[in-house]
VEXTIMI-945943 format. One line per 4 residues: number of its first residue (from 1); their letters; for each residue x, y negated, z of N, C-alpha, C, O. Coordinates in steps of 0.2 Angstrom, whole numbers, m for minus. Example, Ala and Ser with C-alpha at 12.3 -4.5 7.8 and 13.67 -1.06 7.14 Angstrom:
// VEXTIMI-945943
1	as	66 28 39 62 22 39 66 16 39 71 17 42 | 64 11 35 68 5 36 64 0 39 67 m6 40
//
This chain:
// VEXTIMI-945943
1	xxxx	149 m352 164 155 m354 168 157 m361 167 161 m364 171 | 154 m365 162 156 m372 161 153 m376 167 157 m381 169 | 147 m374 170 145 m378 175 149 m377 182 150 m381 186 | 152 m371 182 157 m369 188 163 m374 187 165 m377 192
5	xxxx	165 m375 181 171 m379 180 170 m386 181 174 m389 184 | 164 m388 179 162 m395 180 162 m397 187 164 m402 190 | 158 m392 191 157 m393 198 164 m393 202 165 m397 206 | 169 m389 200 175 m388 203 179 m394 202 183 m397 206
9	xxxx	179 m396 195 183 m402 193 180 m409 197 184 m413 199 | 174 m409 197 171 m415 200 172 m415 208 174 m420 210 | 173 m409 211 174 m409 218 182 m411 219 183 m414 224 | 186 m409 214 193 m411 215 194 m418 214 199 m421 217
13	xxxx	191 m421 209 192 m428 208 189 m433 213 192 m438 214 | 184 m431 217 181 m435 222 186 m436 228 190 m432 229 | 186 m442 231 191 m443 236 189 m440 243 194 m439 246 | 183 m439 244 181 m437 251 179 m430 251 177 m428 257
17	xxxx	180 m426 246 179 m419 246 183 m415 250 189 m416 251 | 180 m409 252 184 m404 257 190 m401 253 196 m401 255 | 189 m400 246 194 m397 242 200 m402 240 206 m400 240 | 198 m408 240 203 m414 238 207 m414 244 213 m415 243
21	xxxx	205 m414 250 209 m414 256 214 m408 256 220 m409 258 | 212 m402 255 216 m396 255 221 m397 249 227 m395 250 | 219 m400 243 224 m400 238 229 m405 240 235 m405 238 | 227 m411 243 232 m416 245 237 m414 250 243 m415 250
25	xxxx	235 m410 255 239 m408 261 241 m400 260 244 m398 265 | 241 m397 255 243 m390 254 250 m389 255 253 m384 257 | 254 m395 253 261 m394 253 263 m395 260 268 m392 262 | 260 m398 264 262 m399 271 259 m394 276 262 m393 281
29	xxxx	254 m390 274 251 m385 278 254 m378 275 258 m378 271 | 250 m373 277 252 m366 275 250 m366 267 245 m366 265 | 255 m365 263 254 m365 256 250 m359 254 246 m359 249 | 251 m353 257 248 m347 255 240 m348 257 236 m346 252
33	xxxx	239 m350 263 231 m351 264 228 m356 260 223 m356 258 | 232 m362 258 229 m367 254 228 m364 247 223 m365 244 | 233 m360 244 232 m357 238 226 m352 238 222 m352 233 | 225 m349 243 220 m344 243 213 m347 244 208 m345 240
37	xxxx	213 m353 248 207 m357 248 205 m360 241 199 m361 240 | 210 m363 238 209 m366 232 207 m361 226 204 m363 221 | 209 m355 227 207 m350 222 199 m348 223 197 m345 219 | 196 m350 228 189 m348 229 185 m353 225 186 m359 226
41	xxxx	180 m351 221 176 m356 218 172 m360 223 170 m358 228 | 171 m366 220 167 m371 224 160 m368 226 157 m369 232 | 156 m365 221 150 m362 223 150 m357 228 145 m356 232 | 155 m353 229 156 m348 234 157 m352 241 154 m350 246
45	xxxx	161 m357 241 161 m361 247 154 m364 249 153 m364 255 | 151 m367 244 144 m369 245 139 m364 248 136 m365 253 | 140 m358 245 136 m352 248 138 m350 255 133 m349 259 | 144 m350 256 146 m349 263 144 m354 268 142 m353 274
49	xxxx	144 m360 266 141 m366 270 134 m365 271 131 m366 277 | 130 m363 266 123 m361 267 122 m356 272 117 m356 276 | 126 m350 271 125 m345 276 127 m347 283 123 m345 288 | 132 m351 284 133 m354 291 127 m358 293 125 m358 299
53	xxxx	124 m362 289 119 m366 291 113 m362 293 109 m363 298 | 111 m357 289 106 m353 290 107 m349 296 102 m348 300 | 113 m347 298 115 m343 304 113 m348 310 111 m345 315 | 115 m354 309 114 m359 315 107 m360 316 105 m360 322
57	xxxx	103 m360 311 96 m361 312 93 m355 315 89 m356 320 | 94 m349 313 91 m343 316 94 m342 323 90 m340 327 | 100 m344 324 103 m343 331 100 m348 336 98 m346 342 | 99 m354 334 96 m359 338 88 m357 340 86 m358 345
61	xxxx	85 m355 335 78 m353 336 77 m347 340 73 m347 345 | 82 m342 340 82 m336 344 83 m338 351 80 m336 356 | 88 m342 352 90 m344 359 85 m348 362 83 m348 368 | 82 m353 358 76 m357 361 70 m353 363 68 m353 369
65	xxxx	68 m348 359 63 m344 361 64 m339 367 60 m338 371 | 71 m337 367 73 m332 372 73 m336 379 70 m333 384 | 75 m342 379 76 m346 385 69 m348 388 67 m347 394 | 64 m350 383 57 m352 385 54 m346 388 50 m346 393
69	xxxx	54 m340 384 50 m334 387 53 m331 393 50 m329 398 | 60 m331 394 63 m329 400 61 m334 406 60 m331 412 | 61 m340 405 59 m345 410 52 m344 412 50 m344 418 | 47 m342 407 40 m341 409 39 m334 413 36 m334 418
73	xxxx	43 m329 411 43 m323 415 45 m324 422 42 m321 427 | 51 m327 423 54 m328 430 49 m333 434 49 m331 440 | 46 m338 431 41 m342 435 35 m338 438 33 m339 443 | 32 m334 433 27 m330 435 29 m325 441 25 m324 445
77	xxxx	35 m322 440 37 m317 445 38 m321 452 36 m318 457 | 40 m327 452 41 m331 458 35 m332 461 34 m332 467 | 30 m334 457 23 m335 460 20 m329 463 17 m329 469 | 21 m323 460 18 m317 463 21 m315 469 18 m312 474
81	xxxx	28 m316 469 32 m313 475 30 m318 481 31 m316 487 | 29 m324 480 27 m329 485 20 m327 488 19 m329 494 | 16 m324 485 9 m322 487 10 m315 491 6 m313 495 | 14 m311 489 15 m304 491 16 m304 498 20 m307 501
85	xxxx	12 m299 502 13 m298 509 20 m295 511 23 m292 507 | 22 m296 517 29 m294 519 29 m287 521 33 m283 520 | 23 m285 525 23 m278 528 20 m273 523 16 m275 519 | 23 m267 523 21 m262 518 14 m259 520 10 m257 515
89	xxxx	11 m259 526 5 m257 528 m1 m261 524 m6 m258 522 | 0 m268 524 m5 m272 520 m5 m271 513 m10 m271 510 | 1 m269 510 1 m267 503 m3 m261 501 m6 m260 496 | m2 m256 506 m6 m250 505 m13 m251 505 m17 m247 502
93	xxxx	m16 m255 509 m23 m257 510 m26 m261 504 m31 m263 505 | m21 m263 499 m24 m267 494 m23 m275 496 m21 m277 501 | m24 m279 491 m23 m286 492 m30 m289 495 m35 m288 493 | m29 m292 501 m35 m295 504 m38 m301 501 m35 m303 496
97	xxxx	m43 m303 503 m47 m308 500 m43 m315 500 m44 m319 495 | m40 m316 505 m36 m322 505 m30 m322 500 m29 m327 497 | m27 m317 499 m22 m316 494 m25 m317 487 m22 m320 483 | m31 m314 486 m34 m314 480 m36 m321 478 m35 m324 472
101	xxxx	m38 m325 483 m40 m332 482 m33 m336 480 m33 m341 476 | m28 m335 484 m22 m338 482 m19 m337 475 m16 m341 472 | m20 m331 473 m18 m329 467 m22 m332 461 m19 m335 456 | m29 m333 462 m33 m337 458 m31 m344 457 m31 m347 452
105	xxxx	m30 m347 463 m28 m354 463 m21 m355 460 m20 m360 456 | m16 m351 461 m10 m351 458 m10 m350 450 m7 m354 446 | m15 m346 448 m16 m345 441 m18 m351 437 m17 m353 432 | m23 m354 440 m26 m360 437 m21 m366 437 m21 m370 432
109	xxxx	m16 m366 441 m11 m371 441 m5 m370 436 m1 m374 435 | m5 m364 433 1 m362 429 m1 m364 422 m7 m364 420 | 4 m366 418 3 m368 411 3 m361 407 5 m356 409 | 2 m362 400 3 m356 396 10 m355 394 14 m360 394
113	xxxx	12 m349 393 8 m343 392 7 m339 399 3 m334 399 | 9 m342 405 9 m338 411 1 m338 413 m1 m333 416 | m3 m343 411 m10 m343 413 m13 m337 410 m18 m333 413 | m12 m335 404 m15 m330 400 m13 m323 403 m17 m319 404
117	xxxx	m6 m323 405 m4 m316 408 m7 m315 415 m9 m310 417 | m8 m321 419 m11 m320 425 m19 m319 425 m21 m315 429 | m22 m321 420 m29 m320 419 m30 m313 417 m35 m310 419 | m25 m310 413 m26 m302 412 m26 m298 418 m29 m293 419
121	xxxx	m21 m300 423 m21 m297 429 m27 m297 433 m30 m292 436 | m30 m303 433 m37 m304 437 m42 m300 434 m47 m298 437 | m42 m300 427 m48 m296 424 m47 m288 425 m53 m285 425 | m42 m286 428 m41 m279 429 m41 m277 437 m40 m272 439
125	xxxx	m43 m282 441 m43 m282 448 m50 m279 450 m55 m281 448 | m50 m274 455 m56 m271 457 m56 m271 465 m51 m270 468 | m62 m273 467 m63 m273 475 m65 m266 477 m70 m263 474 | m62 m263 482 m63 m257 484 m63 m256 492 m58 m258 494
129	xxxx	m68 m254 495 m68 m254 502 m63 m248 505 m63 m243 502 | m59 m250 510 m54 m245 512 m57 m241 517 m63 m241 519 | m53 m236 520 m56 m231 525 m58 m235 532 m62 m233 535 | m55 m241 533 m57 m245 539 m62 m249 538 m64 m253 542
133	xxxx	m65 m249 532 m71 m253 530 m69 m260 527 m74 m264 525 | m63 m262 527 m61 m268 525 m60 m268 517 m58 m263 515 | m62 m273 513 m62 m273 506 m55 m275 504 m52 m280 507 | m52 m272 499 m46 m273 496 m46 m273 489 m50 m270 486
137	xxxx	m42 m277 486 m41 m278 479 m36 m274 476 m30 m274 478 | m38 m270 471 m33 m265 467 m33 m267 460 m38 m270 457 | m28 m264 457 m28 m264 449 m31 m258 446 m30 m252 449 | m35 m259 441 m39 m253 438 m34 m249 434 m36 m244 432
141	xxxx	m28 m252 432 m24 m249 427 m17 m251 429 m16 m256 433 | m12 m247 428 m5 m249 429 m3 m256 426 m5 m258 421 | 2 m259 430 4 m266 427 7 m266 420 6 m270 417 | 10 m260 419 13 m260 412 8 m259 407 9 m261 401
145	xxxx	2 m256 408 m3 m256 403 m7 m263 403 m9 m264 397 | m7 m266 408 m11 m273 408 m7 m278 404 m9 m282 401 | 0 m278 406 5 m283 403 10 m279 399 15 m278 401 | 8 m276 393 13 m272 389 18 m277 386 17 m283 385
149	xxxx	24 m274 385 30 m279 383 29 m282 377 31 m287 375 | 26 m278 372 25 m281 365 20 m286 365 21 m291 360 | 15 m287 370 11 m292 370 13 m298 374 10 m303 374 | 18 m297 378 20 m302 383 26 m306 380 26 m312 379
153	xxxx	31 m302 378 37 m305 376 37 m306 368 39 m311 366 | 34 m301 364 34 m302 357 30 m307 355 31 m310 349 | 25 m309 359 20 m315 356 24 m322 356 22 m326 352 | 29 m322 361 32 m329 361 40 m328 359 43 m333 358
157	xxxx	42 m322 359 49 m321 356 48 m316 351 47 m310 352 | 50 m318 345 48 m314 339 54 m309 338 59 m310 334 | 54 m304 342 60 m299 342 61 m296 335 66 m294 332 | 55 m294 332 55 m291 325 59 m295 320 63 m292 316
161	xxxx	57 m302 320 60 m306 315 68 m307 317 72 m306 312 | 69 m308 323 76 m308 325 81 m302 323 86 m303 322 | 77 m296 324 81 m290 322 82 m290 315 87 m286 313 | 78 m293 311 79 m293 303 84 m298 301 86 m298 295
165	xxxx	86 m303 305 91 m308 303 98 m305 301 100 m308 296 | 101 m301 305 107 m298 302 107 m295 295 111 m296 291 | 101 m292 294 100 m289 287 100 m294 282 102 m294 276 | 96 m300 284 95 m305 279 102 m309 277 103 m310 272
169	xxxx	106 m310 283 112 m313 282 117 m309 277 120 m311 273 | 117 m302 279 121 m297 275 119 m297 268 123 m297 263 | 112 m297 267 109 m296 260 111 m303 256 113 m302 250 | 110 m308 259 112 m315 256 119 m315 254 121 m317 248
173	xxxx	124 m313 258 131 m313 257 132 m308 251 136 m310 246 | 130 m302 251 131 m298 245 128 m300 239 131 m300 234 | 122 m303 239 119 m306 233 123 m312 230 124 m312 224 | 125 m316 234 130 m321 232 136 m319 229 138 m321 223
177	xxxx	139 m313 231 145 m310 229 143 m307 222 147 m308 217 | 138 m304 221 136 m300 215 134 m306 210 135 m305 204 | 131 m311 212 129 m316 207 135 m320 204 135 m321 198 | 140 m321 209 146 m324 206 150 m320 202 153 m322 197
181	xxxx	150 m313 203 153 m308 199 150 m308 192 153 m308 187 | 143 m308 192 139 m308 186 140 m314 182 141 m313 176 | 141 m320 185 142 m326 181 149 m326 178 150 m328 172 | 154 m323 182 161 m323 179 161 m318 174 165 m319 169
185	xxxx	157 m312 174 157 m308 168 154 m310 162 156 m308 157 | 150 m315 163 147 m318 157 152 m322 152 151 m323 146 | 157 m324 156 162 m328 152 167 m323 148 171 m326 144 | 167 m317 149 171 m312 145 169 m312 138 163 m311 137
189	xxxx	173 m312 134 171 m310 127 177 m307 123 183 m308 125 | 176 m304 118 181 m300 114 182 m304 107 177 m305 104 | 188 m306 106 190 m309 100 194 m304 96 198 m300 98 | 194 m305 89 197 m300 85 202 m305 81 200 m309 77
193	xxxx	209 m303 82 214 m307 78 219 m302 75 222 m298 79 | 219 m303 69 224 m298 65 222 m291 67 227 m287 68 | 216 m290 66 213 m283 68 215 m280 75 215 m274 76 | 216 m285 79 217 m283 86 212 m287 91 210 m293 90
197	xxxx	209 m282 95 204 m285 99 207 m287 106 211 m284 109 | 205 m293 107 208 m297 113 202 m299 118 197 m302 116 | 202 m297 124 197 m299 129 199 m306 132 205 m307 135 | 195 m311 131 196 m318 133 192 m319 140 186 m317 140
201	xxxx	195 m322 144 192 m324 151 194 m319 156 191 m320 162 | 198 m314 155 199 m309 160 204 m312 166 203 m310 172 | 208 m317 164 212 m321 169 208 m324 174 210 m324 180 | 203 m328 172 199 m332 176 195 m327 181 194 m329 187
205	xxxx	193 m321 178 189 m316 182 194 m314 188 192 m313 194 | 200 m312 186 205 m309 191 207 m314 196 207 m312 202 | 208 m320 194 210 m325 199 205 m327 204 207 m328 210 | 199 m327 202 194 m329 207 190 m323 210 185 m324 214
209	xxxx	192 m317 208 189 m311 211 189 m310 219 184 m309 222 | 195 m312 222 195 m312 229 191 m316 232 188 m315 238 | 190 m323 230 186 m327 233 178 m326 232 174 m328 237 | 176 m322 227 169 m320 226 167 m316 232 161 m315 233
213	xxxx	171 m312 235 169 m308 240 169 m311 247 167 m308 252 | 170 m318 247 170 m321 253 163 m322 256 162 m321 263 | 158 m322 252 151 m323 255 149 m316 258 146 m316 263 | 151 m311 255 150 m304 259 153 m304 265 150 m301 270
217	xxxx	159 m306 266 163 m305 272 160 m310 277 159 m308 283 | 158 m316 275 155 m321 280 148 m318 282 147 m319 288 | 144 m316 277 138 m313 279 138 m307 284 134 m307 289 | 143 m303 283 144 m297 288 146 m300 295 144 m297 300
221	xxxx	151 m304 295 153 m307 301 148 m311 305 147 m310 311 | 144 m315 301 138 m318 305 133 m314 307 130 m315 312 | 132 m308 303 127 m304 306 129 m300 312 125 m299 316 | 135 m298 312 138 m295 318 138 m300 324 136 m297 330
225	xxxx	139 m306 323 139 m311 329 132 m312 331 130 m312 337 | 127 m312 326 120 m313 328 117 m307 332 114 m308 336 | 119 m301 329 117 m295 332 119 m294 339 115 m292 344 | 125 m296 340 128 m295 347 125 m300 352 123 m298 357
229	xxxx	124 m306 350 120 m311 354 113 m309 355 111 m310 361 | 110 m306 350 103 m304 351 102 m298 356 97 m298 360 | 107 m293 355 106 m287 360 109 m289 367 105 m287 372 | 115 m292 367 118 m293 374 115 m298 378 115 m298 384
233	xxxx	112 m303 375 110 m309 379 102 m310 379 99 m309 384 | 99 m310 373 92 m312 373 88 m305 375 84 m306 380 | 89 m300 371 85 m294 373 86 m291 380 81 m289 383 | 92 m291 382 94 m288 389 91 m293 394 88 m290 399
237	xxxx	91 m299 393 88 m304 398 81 m303 399 78 m303 404 | 78 m303 393 71 m303 393 68 m296 395 63 m296 399 | 71 m291 394 69 m284 397 70 m284 404 66 m282 408 | 75 m287 407 76 m287 414 71 m292 417 68 m290 423
241	xxxx	69 m297 414 64 m302 417 57 m298 417 53 m299 421 | 56 m295 411 49 m291 411 49 m286 416 44 m285 419 | 54 m282 417 54 m277 422 53 m280 429 49 m277 433 | 56 m285 431 55 m289 437 48 m291 438 45 m291 443
245	xxxx	45 m293 432 38 m296 433 33 m290 434 29 m290 438 | 34 m284 431 30 m278 432 31 m276 439 26 m274 442 | 37 m276 442 38 m274 449 35 m279 454 32 m277 459 | 35 m285 452 31 m290 456 24 m289 456 21 m290 462
249	xxxx	21 m288 451 14 m286 450 12 m280 454 7 m280 458 | 16 m275 453 14 m268 457 16 m269 464 12 m266 468 | 20 m274 466 22 m275 473 16 m279 477 14 m278 482 | 13 m283 473 7 m287 475 1 m284 476 m3 m284 481
253	xxxx	m1 m280 470 m8 m277 470 m6 m270 468 m4 m268 463 | m8 m265 473 m7 m258 471 m12 m256 466 m17 m259 465 | m11 m250 463 m15 m247 458 m20 m242 461 m18 m238 465 | m26 m243 459 m31 m238 461 m31 m232 457 m35 m232 451
257	xxxx	m27 m227 458 m27 m221 454 m31 m216 457 m34 m217 463 | m31 m210 454 m35 m204 457 m32 m202 463 m36 m199 468 | m25 m202 464 m22 m199 470 m24 m203 476 m25 m201 481 | m24 m210 475 m26 m214 480 m33 m214 482 m34 m213 488
261	xxxx	m37 m213 478 m44 m212 479 m45 m205 483 m49 m205 487 | m42 m200 481 m43 m194 484 m40 m194 491 m43 m191 495 | m35 m197 492 m32 m198 499 m37 m202 503 m38 m200 509 | m40 m207 501 m44 m211 505 m51 m207 506 m53 m207 512
265	xxxx	m53 m203 501 m59 m199 502 m57 m194 508 m62 m192 512 | m51 m191 508 m50 m186 513 m49 m189 520 m52 m186 525 | m47 m195 520 m47 m199 527 m54 m200 529 m55 m199 535 | m58 m202 524 m65 m203 526 m69 m197 529 m72 m197 533
269	xxxx	m67 m191 525 m70 m185 527 m68 m183 534 m71 m180 538 | m61 m184 535 m58 m182 542 m62 m186 547 m64 m183 552 | m63 m192 546 m66 m196 551 m73 m194 552 m76 m194 558 | m77 m193 547 m84 m190 547 m84 m184 551 m89 m182 555
273	xxxx	m79 m179 550 m79 m173 553 m78 m174 561 m81 m171 565 | m74 m179 563 m73 m180 570 m79 m183 573 m81 m181 578 | m83 m187 569 m89 m190 571 m94 m185 572 m98 m185 577 | m95 m180 567 m99 m175 568 m98 m170 574 m102 m167 577
277	xxxx	m91 m169 575 m89 m165 581 m91 m168 587 m94 m164 592 | m90 m174 588 m93 m178 594 m100 m178 595 m102 m177 600 | m104 m178 589 m111 m178 590 m113 m171 592 m118 m170 596 | m110 m166 589 m112 m159 591 m110 m158 598 m114 m154 602
281	xxxx	m105 m161 601 m103 m160 608 m108 m163 612 m110 m160 617 | m111 m169 610 m116 m172 614 m122 m168 614 m126 m168 619 | m124 m166 608 m130 m161 607 m130 m155 612 m134 m153 615 | m124 m152 612 m123 m146 616 m124 m148 623 m127 m144 627
285	xxxx	m121 m154 626 m122 m156 632 m130 m157 634 m132 m155 639 | m133 m160 629 m140 m161 630 m144 m154 631 m149 m154 635 | m142 m150 626 m145 m143 627 m144 m140 633 m148 m136 636 | m138 m140 636 m136 m137 643 m141 m140 648 m143 m137 652
289	xxxx	m141 m147 648 m146 m150 653 m153 m148 652 m156 m147 657 | m155 m147 646 m162 m145 645 m163 m138 648 m168 m136 651 | m158 m133 646 m159 m126 648 m158 m126 656 m162 m122 659 | m154 m130 659 m154 m130 666 m160 m133 669 m163 m130 674
293	xxxx	m163 m138 666 m170 m140 668 m175 m135 668 m179 m134 672 | m175 m131 662 m180 m126 661 m179 m120 666 m184 m117 668 | m173 m119 669 m172 m114 674 m174 m116 681 m176 m112 685 | m174 m123 682 m175 m126 689 m183 m126 690 m185 m125 695
297	xxxx	m186 m128 684 m194 m129 685 m198 m123 687 m202 m124 692 | m196 m117 685 m200 m111 688 m199 m110 695 m203 m109 699 | m193 m111 697 m191 m110 704 m195 m115 709 m197 m114 714 | m195 m121 706 m198 m127 710 m206 m125 710 m209 m126 715
301	xxxx	m208 m123 705 m215 m122 704 m217 m116 709 m223 m116 712 | m213 m111 709 m215 m105 714 m214 m107 721 m218 m105 725 | m209 m111 722 m209 m113 729 m214 m118 731 m217 m117 737 | m217 m122 727 m222 m127 728 m229 m122 729 m233 m124 733
305	xxxx	m229 m117 725 m235 m113 725 m235 m109 732 m241 m108 735 | m230 m107 734 m229 m103 741 m231 m108 746 m235 m106 751 | m229 m114 746 m230 m119 751 m238 m121 751 m241 m122 756 | m240 m121 745 m248 m123 745 m252 m117 748 m257 m118 751
309	xxxx	m250 m111 746 m253 m105 749 m253 m106 757 m258 m104 761 | m247 m107 760 m246 m107 767 m250 m113 770 m253 m112 775 | m250 m118 766 m254 m124 768 m262 m122 768 m265 m125 773 | m264 m119 763 m271 m117 763 m273 m112 769 m278 m112 772
313	xxxx	m268 m107 770 m269 m103 776 m270 m107 782 m274 m106 787 | m265 m112 783 m266 m116 789 m272 m120 790 m275 m121 795 | m274 m122 784 m281 m126 784 m286 m121 786 m291 m123 789 | m286 m115 783 m291 m110 785 m291 m109 793 m296 m109 796
317	xxxx	m285 m108 795 m285 m107 802 m287 m113 806 m291 m112 811 | m285 m119 804 m288 m125 807 m295 m126 807 m298 m128 812 | m298 m124 801 m305 m124 801 m309 m119 805 m314 m121 808 | m306 m113 806 m309 m108 811 m308 m111 818 m313 m110 822
321	xxxx	m303 m114 820 m302 m117 826 m307 m122 828 m310 m123 833 | m308 m126 823 m313 m132 823 m320 m129 824 m324 m132 828 | m322 m124 821 m328 m121 821 m329 m118 828 m335 m119 831 | m324 m115 831 m325 m112 838 m326 m117 843 m329 m117 847
325	xxxx	m322 m123 842 m322 m128 847 m329 m131 847 m332 m133 852 | m332 m132 840 m338 m136 840 m344 m131 843 m348 m134 846 | m343 m124 843 m348 m120 846 m348 m120 853 m353 m120 857 | m342 m120 855 m341 m121 863 m344 m127 865 m347 m127 871
329	xxx	m343 m133 862 m346 m139 864 m353 m139 864 m357 m142 868 | m356 m136 859 m363 m135 858 m366 m131 864 m372 m132 866 | m363 m126 866 m365 m121 871 m365 m125 878 m367 m123 883
//
């Protein structure tokens, strides 16, 4: 306790100290508050100042990381939405080759970490021919699996560490309180005077006991402020930006899932069935023509045979007439 008293006395003697100012003006200001503040040991005030400094450092770091990560998510979302087609029919047929080229050029122009996120998207893109024969680019997995939140936001925004800061502030505040109480208890001693035991130092312990809990109160208040800022501002904004990014990726490049492939295979099968039906109709027409031709040829052949027989009979008759004419001429 002697170093406590030396530090407190030295602070009161100095001209520019905070406690010297309070001691000088406590008569002009609130006497109750001044007395309460003067009853707080100087090491407790130093510990509270350290907690405030640590809180400011952690809060500044969290806000800086949150703003930087949120800006990166928003910028990549803007780039993807600028490439996305406006009509829904084009989106159902996949990203065309021109859109894939624009996406690649935009990814090359982006800085980190957006370039890494965009490269992951390109690594999972698949070229698949549609029912109309045109090639379209699809995602081989859902966008949430390609860009999981823990690998996108957590890599640049240390949410796990920021969530532990309230516990750190509360623990430090409680630790300072118990250390101050422990140091104050070391000054207690029992003296025996005239066969009577007297506890010495109890007055100093009781007078400074209220101030020793100040670090716990400050630690709890700072942890609540930090937790509220982290939950309501940083985490909520980052979650919203991440969800908007996933929506932009899904809106730009559809996912090639089993249902889509089955639907496209059904469409191809229906078109092939129509083509086969048309071919069968043509073949049926050709068979009808051939059967009609087969029915006509025998009738034509029989007619030609009858004409040939009649022609042969006429030739015989003509030959007989020529023979008779020649005999008559010879006679």
